[in-house]
C-alpha positions in Angstrom: 111.2 120.1 97.4 107.3 119.9 95.9 106.4 117.0 95.0 103.4 115.9 92.8 101.8 112.6 94.1 99.5 110.9 91.7 97.2 108.0 93.4 97.7 110.2 96.7 94.4 108.6 98.1 95.5 105.0 97.4 97.3 103.0 99.5 100.8 103.4 98.6 100.6 106.8 97.3 99.0 108.2 100.9 101.7 106.4 102.8 104.4 107.9 100.4 102.7 111.6 101.0 102.8 111.0 104.5 106.7 110.1 104.8 107.2 113.2 102.5 105.1 115.7 104.6 107.2 114.5 108.0 110.6 115.3 106.2 109.1 118.3 105.3 108.4 118.2 101.8 105.2 120.0 100.2 103.2 117.8 98.7 100.9 118.0 95.6 98.2 115.1 95.7 96.2 114.2 92.8 93.4 111.0 93.4 90.5 110.1 90.7 88.8 108.7 94.1 87.0 105.9 91.7 85.1 103.4 93.2 86.9 100.6 91.9 86.9 99.8 95.8 85.5 101.2 98.4 85.6 105.3 98.4 85.6 106.0 101.9 88.5 104.6 103.2 90.1 106.5 100.4 88.5 109.8 101.8 89.6 108.2 105.2 93.0 108.2 104.0 93.2 111.9 102.9 91.4 112.6 106.1 94.4 111.2 108.2 96.9 113.1 105.8 95.5 116.4 107.0 96.3 117.1 110.9 100.2 116.4 110.1 100.3 118.3 106.8 99.5 122.1 107.6 100.1 124.2 104.8 102.5 121.3 103.1 99.7 119.5 101.3 97.3 120.3 98.6 94.9 117.5 97.1 92.9 117.7 93.7 90.4 115.4 92.4 91.4 115.2 89.0 91.6 112.0 86.2 94.8 112.1 85.1 94.1 110.5 81.9 92.8 114.4 81.5 95.9 115.4 79.8 94.7 119.4 79.6 93.9 119.5 83.5 96.9 117.7 84.2 99.1 119.6 82.0 97.3 122.6 83.2 97.9 122.1 87.0 101.6 121.0 86.5 102.4 124.3 84.7 100.6 125.9 87.7 102.0 124.3 90.5 105.8 124.0 89.1 106.4 120.5 91.2 110.2 120.0 91.3 109.5 116.3 91.1 106.8 113.7 90.4 106.2 109.9 92.2 103.4 108.5 89.8 101.2 106.1 91.7 97.8 106.7 90.4 96.8 103.1 87.9 94.0 100.6 87.6 95.2 98.3 89.7 94.6 94.5 89.8 95.3 91.5 87.7 92.1 89.6 88.0 89.9 92.9 87.1 91.7 93.4 84.1 90.2 90.2 82.6 86.7 91.8 83.2 87.4 95.2 82.1 90.2 95.9 80.0 89.2 99.4 78.4 89.9 100.6 82.5 93.3 99.7 82.0 94.2 101.6 78.7 92.6 104.5 80.2 94.6 105.0 83.5 97.5 102.9 82.3 98.4 104.0 79.7 96.4 107.3 78.2 97.2 108.7 81.8 100.8 107.8 82.0 101.2 109.0 78.5 99.2 112.3 80.1 102.0 112.5 83.4 105.1 112.2 80.6 103.4 114.9 78.6 103.0 117.2 81.5 106.8 116.6 83.1 108.2 117.1 79.5 106.3 120.3 78.7 107.1 121.5 81.9 110.2 120.0 83.3 110.6 118.2 86.3 114.3 116.9 88.3 112.8 113.3 88.5 109.8 110.9 87.6 109.5 108.2 89.7 106.8 105.6 88.9 105.0 102.2 89.7 105.8 99.7 88.0 105.1 95.6 89.0 106.5 92.7 89.5 103.3 91.2 87.3 106.0 92.3 84.2 107.8 89.5 85.0 105.0 87.2 83.1 106.2 83.9 81.9 110.1 84.3 83.0 110.8 81.6 85.2 114.6 82.7 86.2 114.5 82.9 90.1 115.5 85.5 91.8 113.1 88.1 88.7 116.0 90.1 88.2 116.0 93.9 86.4 118.5 92.7 83.9 116.0 89.9 82.8 114.1 90.2 79.8 110.2 91.0 80.3 108.4 90.2 77.3 106.3 87.4 78.2 102.9 89.2 80.0 99.9 87.0 81.0 97.7 90.0 81.9 96.8 92.8 80.2 97.6 94.5 83.6 101.3 93.2 83.4 101.2 94.7 79.9 100.4 97.9 80.8 103.1 98.2 83.2 105.6 96.8 80.8 104.0 99.6 78.5 104.9 102.1 81.0 108.7 101.5 81.2 109.1 101.3 77.3 107.1 104.7 77.6 109.1 106.2 80.0 112.4 105.3 78.2 111.2 106.7 75.1 111.3 110.2 77.1 114.1 109.5 79.0 115.9 109.0 75.6 114.3 111.8 73.7 113.8 114.4 76.2 116.8 113.8 78.8 113.5 113.2 81.7 115.0 111.4 84.1 113.0 107.8 85.0 112.9 105.5 87.4 110.7 102.8 87.4 109.7 100.4 90.7 108.5 97.1 90.5 106.4 96.5 93.5 105.9 92.7 94.9 103.1 92.3 96.7 102.5 95.2 99.3 100.4 94.8 102.4 100.1 96.5 105.1 97.5 98.8 107.1 95.4 101.3 104.9 95.9 98.5 102.3 93.0 97.2 99.2 90.5 95.9 99.9 91.0 93.7 96.7 94.3 92.2 98.0 94.2 88.6 99.3 95.5 89.6 103.0 92.7 91.6 102.9 90.2 89.5 101.7 91.5 86.7 103.9 91.4 88.7 107.3 87.9 89.9 106.4 86.6 86.3 105.6 88.5 84.8 108.7 87.2 87.4 111.0 83.4 87.2 109.5 83.8 83.0 109.9 83.8 82.8 106.3 86.0 80.6 103.6 88.5 81.9 101.8 89.7 80.9 98.7 92.9 79.3 98.2 94.0 79.6 94.6 96.3 76.6 93.0 95.5 74.5 95.8 97.8 76.6 97.8 100.7 75.9 95.6 102.2 79.4 95.6 105.0 82.0 96.8 104.4 85.4 96.8 107.7 88.1 97.9 105.3 89.8 100.2 106.8 93.4 101.3 105.5 95.5 103.8 104.4 99.1 103.3 107.2 100.9 105.2 109.7 99.0 103.2 108.0 99.8 99.5 107.9 103.8 100.8 111.7 104.1 102.0 112.3 102.3 98.6 110.5 105.3 97.1 111.8 108.2 98.6 115.5 106.7 98.5 115.0 106.4 95.1 113.2 110.0 94.8 116.4 111.8 96.1 118.9 110.0 93.6 118.1 110.8 90.3 118.2 108.3 87.1 121.0 108.8 85.3 122.3 107.3 82.1 124.5 104.0 82.7 128.2 104.7 81.8 128.7 100.6 81.2 125.3 100.3 79.2 126.1 98.8 76.1 124.1 98.9 72.6 125.3 95.5 71.6 124.6 94.0 74.7 121.4 96.2 76.4 120.7 95.9 79.6 116.7 96.3 80.4 117.5 97.6 83.4 119.4 101.0 82.4 120.2 102.8 79.1 122.2 105.1 77.7 119.4 107.8 78.9 118.6 108.7 82.2 116.8 105.7 82.5 116.5 103.0 85.9 114.5 100.1 86.7 114.3 98.4 90.2 112.5 95.8 92.1 111.7 96.6 95.7 110.5 93.6 97.3 111.4 91.4 100.5 113.7 89.1 98.5 112.2 86.1 100.6 109.0 84.1 99.0 106.7 82.9 101.1 104.8 80.4 100.7 100.8 81.1 100.2 100.1 78.0 103.1 102.4 79.7 105.3 101.0 83.2 104.5 97.5 82.2 105.5 99.3 80.7 108.6 100.7 84.1 109.7 97.5 85.9 108.6 95.6 83.3 111.1 98.3 83.8 114.2 98.2 87.5 114.2 94.2 87.2 114.0 93.9 84.6 116.6 91.7 82.6 114.3 92.2 79.6 112.2 90.8 80.1 108.2 88.1 77.8 106.4 89.9 77.2 103.4 88.1 76.6 100.0 91.0 75.4 97.6 90.7 76.5 93.7 92.6 75.8 90.8 94.8 79.0 89.5 93.1 81.6 88.2 93.9 83.1 84.5 96.5 85.9 84.7 98.2 84.9 87.7 102.0 83.3 88.2 103.1 80.4 90.8 106.1 82.3 92.3 107.2 85.5 92.6 110.7 86.2 93.6 112.6 90.1 94.1 116.1 90.4 93.1 117.2 93.8 95.0 120.8 94.1 94.7 120.1 96.8 92.1 118.6 98.9 94.2 120.5 98.2 97.3 123.7 99.4 95.2 121.5 102.2 94.0 120.1 103.5 97.5 122.0 101.7 100.0 118.5 100.4 101.3 117.1 96.5 101.3 113.6 95.5 102.5 113.6 93.3 105.6 110.5 93.7 107.5 109.9 90.1 108.8 106.2 89.0 107.6 105.1 88.3 111.0 105.9 91.9 112.5 103.7 93.6 109.2 100.9 91.5 109.3 100.1 92.5 113.0 100.2 95.7 112.3 97.9 95.2 109.3 95.6 93.2 111.8 95.4 96.0 114.6 94.5 98.8 112.1 91.6 96.4 110.7 90.2 95.6 114.0 90.3 99.8 114.7 89.5 101.0 111.7 86.4 98.9 110.8 85.7 98.4 114.9 85.4 102.6 114.6 83.5 101.8 111.2 80.7 99.6 112.3 80.8 101.9 116.3 79.5 105.1 113.8 76.8 102.9 112.2 75.5 101.9 115.4 71.9 103.8 116.3 
């Protein structure tokens, strides 16, 4: 298959593209290489893809919100499917720069939908987020739960993506599957994520900020588990749910070819336990700076992955200690090489 991967220079996009190339797919990757975090890391991810890709990889620097450019690319390349991972990420940053989120996550997603409508693809798989659960306190979070109370603009844009995808599935028969990722971590990760910030600070002997006094929990999910879930979902196209009822509508499916799944580890970990696991992986103790809860945050995330398991036969299960050990080894290697290259 030829698969368009948006956000290919991003954390998840890079790993998904690598998995697709490894199984013999052709990958058309787009990314705008913005400076939300260090651009060199994004360029290094692309460079890491190149040796194993042969003629199977094409990358284009493009802003997905440029609807005309994206539509022209899809018209020329005619991908069989689209994995849409490009987005403006980050809950806290959405409080500082809200327009970046409407640009990338709303206008950009609309451009993707329109490109897929005018040049039909077999399946559109797109990234949603566990953040859509917002004020919902029913645990574990289920795709059958109502998600109408987001607590950040980022979460609201991801919820909007699900609604937009449903409308295109209903109006144009475009098969769409949304994946609610739960706190993804691993090698080549995002420097704005807590585990990355903690690792950097611990190795530099600086304090780490621990929000809500450490009284938080997250369903940390290793990147390889995310990738496996994405690829399995890609291969099983969204279909209408024959049991769906307009009288008692299930938010996770529809009478249109529309599905939504959680991808999480199904095992929330207390923040302080998570920090302890990082300390173990690094062999160093953290200096903790306890802070209050931040606006837009939620205290706990916990993924119900029964729907994903039933649909794909897959359930993420990488132990936290194993995943963090892999990240710590990559971090030391990557930044060690960067530092060595900067030496006179």
